PANU-245864 format. One record per residue (C-alpha): residue number from 1; residue in three letters; x, y, z. Coordinates in Angstrom, 3 decimals, always signed. Layout:
N
<node nr="NUM" rest="ALA" xx="X" yy="Y" zz="Z"/>
...
This chain:
63
<node nr="1" rest="MET" xx="+6.283" yy="-15.613" zz="-17.836"/>
<node nr="2" rest="SER" xx="+3.698" yy="-18.232" zz="-16.456"/>
<node nr="3" rest="VAL" xx="-0.085" yy="-17.572" zz="-15.413"/>
<node nr="4" rest="ILE" xx="+0.427" yy="-17.698" zz="-11.926"/>
<node nr="5" rest="THR" xx="+2.972" yy="-15.074" zz="-11.890"/>
<node nr="6" rest="VAL" xx="+1.196" yy="-12.666" zz="-13.855"/>
<node nr="7" rest="LEU" xx="-1.848" yy="-13.290" zz="-11.176"/>
<node nr="8" rest="VAL" xx="+0.551" yy="-12.420" zz="-8.619"/>
<node nr="9" rest="LEU" xx="+1.817" yy="-9.229" zz="-10.080"/>
<node nr="10" rest="CYS" xx="-1.726" yy="-8.013" zz="-10.666"/>
<node nr="11" rest="VAL" xx="-2.595" yy="-8.624" zz="-7.278"/>
<node nr="12" rest="ALA" xx="+0.346" yy="-6.894" zz="-5.957"/>
<node nr="13" rest="LEU" xx="-0.582" yy="-3.863" zz="-8.287"/>
<node nr="14" rest="LEU" xx="-3.951" yy="-4.133" zz="-6.841"/>
<node nr="15" rest="LEU" xx="-2.520" yy="-4.073" zz="-3.550"/>
<node nr="16" rest="VAL" xx="-0.476" yy="-1.059" zz="-3.934"/>
<node nr="17" rest="VAL" xx="-3.273" yy="+0.992" zz="-5.400"/>
<node nr="18" rest="VAL" xx="-5.741" yy="+0.360" zz="-2.894"/>
<node nr="19" rest="GLY" xx="-3.149" yy="+0.907" zz="-0.319"/>
<node nr="20" rest="LEU" xx="-2.340" yy="+4.096" zz="-1.852"/>
<node nr="21" rest="VAL" xx="-5.866" yy="+4.929" zz="-1.985"/>
<node nr="22" rest="VAL" xx="-6.251" yy="+4.471" zz="+1.785"/>
<node nr="23" rest="VAL" xx="-3.089" yy="+6.221" zz="+2.630"/>
<node nr="24" rest="VAL" xx="-3.757" yy="+9.461" zz="+0.608"/>
<node nr="25" rest="GLY" xx="-7.391" yy="+9.528" zz="+1.882"/>
<node nr="26" rest="LEU" xx="-6.104" yy="+9.261" zz="+5.321"/>
<node nr="27" rest="GLY" xx="-3.601" yy="+11.932" zz="+4.739"/>
<node nr="28" rest="TYR" xx="-6.526" yy="+14.107" zz="+3.335"/>
<node nr="29" rest="VAL" xx="-8.687" yy="+13.748" zz="+6.448"/>
<node nr="30" rest="VAL" xx="-5.903" yy="+14.634" zz="+8.407"/>
<node nr="31" rest="HIS" xx="-5.074" yy="+17.973" zz="+6.245"/>
<node nr="32" rest="ARG" xx="-8.820" yy="+18.841" zz="+6.540"/>
<node nr="33" rest="ARG" xx="-8.887" yy="+18.159" zz="+10.495"/>
<node nr="34" rest="PRO" xx="-5.753" yy="+19.201" zz="+12.312"/>
<node nr="35" rest="ALA" xx="-6.960" yy="+17.705" zz="+15.593"/>
<node nr="36" rest="LEU" xx="-6.557" yy="+14.180" zz="+13.783"/>
<node nr="37" rest="ALA" xx="-2.662" yy="+14.748" zz="+13.608"/>
<node nr="38" rest="VAL" xx="-1.874" yy="+11.622" zz="+15.387"/>
<node nr="39" rest="PRO" xx="-2.923" yy="+9.579" zz="+12.531"/>
<node nr="40" rest="VAL" xx="-0.098" yy="+10.909" zz="+10.361"/>
<node nr="41" rest="GLY" xx="+1.949" yy="+8.435" zz="+11.824"/>
<node nr="42" rest="VAL" xx="-0.436" yy="+5.725" zz="+11.162"/>
<node nr="43" rest="ALA" xx="-0.440" yy="+6.729" zz="+7.316"/>
<node nr="44" rest="LEU" xx="+3.364" yy="+6.444" zz="+7.314"/>
<node nr="45" rest="THR" xx="+3.269" yy="+3.346" zz="+8.902"/>
<node nr="46" rest="ALA" xx="+0.693" yy="+2.081" zz="+6.623"/>
<node nr="47" rest="ALA" xx="+2.719" yy="+3.319" zz="+3.613"/>
<node nr="48" rest="GLY" xx="+5.680" yy="+1.095" zz="+4.863"/>
<node nr="49" rest="ALA" xx="+3.365" yy="-1.797" zz="+5.381"/>
<node nr="50" rest="LEU" xx="+2.123" yy="-1.352" zz="+1.890"/>
<node nr="51" rest="ILE" xx="+5.780" yy="-1.183" zz="+0.258"/>
<node nr="52" rest="THR" xx="+7.092" yy="-4.114" zz="+2.283"/>
<node nr="53" rest="ALA" xx="+3.749" yy="-6.422" zz="+1.219"/>
<node nr="54" rest="ALA" xx="+4.392" yy="-5.433" zz="-2.487"/>
<node nr="55" rest="VAL" xx="+8.143" yy="-6.195" zz="-2.349"/>
<node nr="56" rest="GLY" xx="+7.498" yy="-9.411" zz="-0.603"/>
<node nr="57" rest="LEU" xx="+4.992" yy="-10.273" zz="-3.118"/>
<node nr="58" rest="LEU" xx="+7.154" yy="-9.451" zz="-6.236"/>
<node nr="59" rest="GLN" xx="+10.224" yy="-11.507" zz="-4.681"/>
<node nr="60" rest="ALA" xx="+7.972" yy="-14.711" zz="-4.147"/>
<node nr="61" rest="ALA" xx="+6.675" yy="-14.235" zz="-8.036"/>
<node nr="62" rest="VAL" xx="+10.155" yy="-13.617" zz="-9.349"/>
<node nr="63" rest="SER" xx="+11.666" yy="-16.582" zz="-7.440"/>
């Protein structure tokens, strides 16, 4: 593996970790304050966008 590939994989891992922290934090806020139930859809959308970005980066690194 080249240095560039390793760097891209590290950035993808960082993106996943930070994204998961944000999504879990948003889920916790919604759990604590039921009046904020609307952001549940935002949390799910964010998780989907995070997975899509991570897969795209990994595919770019492999090819």
